[in-house]
N, C-alpha and C positions, 0 to 999 in steps of 0.2 A: 831599721838600720839602713843607712845610706850606702848605696853601691859605690865602689871605688871609681866607677866611670861617671857617676853623677856630677854635673857641674854645680859648684857652690858659688854663690854670689855675695858680693859686698856692695851695698847700695849707698851712694853718698847722701848727704843731708836732705837734698831736694827730692829724693826718691823713696820717701817713707811709705807712700801709698803703693808704689810698685813692690816694695819689699813685702808688704802685707799680702798683696795679690799672689806673689810668688810663693809665700808660705802657705796660703790657702790652697794652692795647686800642688802642695807637698814638695816644694823645692826648699833647699837650705839657703836662706837669704838673711844676711846680717844687715842691721841698720842701727846707727846711733847718731843722734843730733849733736852737732857742734864739734865733730872730730876734724882737726886740721888736715888738709890734703895730704901732706907728707905722712902723717900717722895712718891715714886711711890706706894709702898705697902700701905702707909697710905691713899693716895688719892683713891686708888682702894677700900679700906675698907670703907672709908667715903662715897663714891659714889655708893657702892653696885655693883662693877664691878668685873668680873673674870679677873685676871691678866694673860696676855700672854707674855712669855719671852723666849729668846734664850740664856739667861745668866744663866748658871747652878748655879752660886754663889748666886743668889737671892733666890734659893730654900733652902738655909741654914738658912735663917732668920726664927726665931721661929714661927711667924704667918703663914708663908707659910708651913714650914716643918711639923708643927703640925696640918695642915688642917683648921686653923681658917679662913684664907683668901683663897678663891678658886683661884687656879692658874694652868696653863697648860704650859708645856715645848714645845716649837716649835723648832725642830731641824734646825740648820743653813743650808742654801743651798737648801731648798725646793722650788720648783716652786709653783706659786699661786694655781694651781689646785691640788697639792699634799696636 
């Protein structure tokens, strides 16, 4: 059972491999291919997840830009251990 203090993640379509690595490390990480940015942001917010994205455009949405929805940019091309 997940602790209420555990960070939950929502990975964008480009981060399927990261989602698998996070799950392998016992983290709660959701991922689904083809979800529009707006829907991904709303799902993240509804489920209390920190959004992980390699899409710089998603950080222009007001909820992300203004810090209402927690999100982290994951640079493209990083290896799993990076």
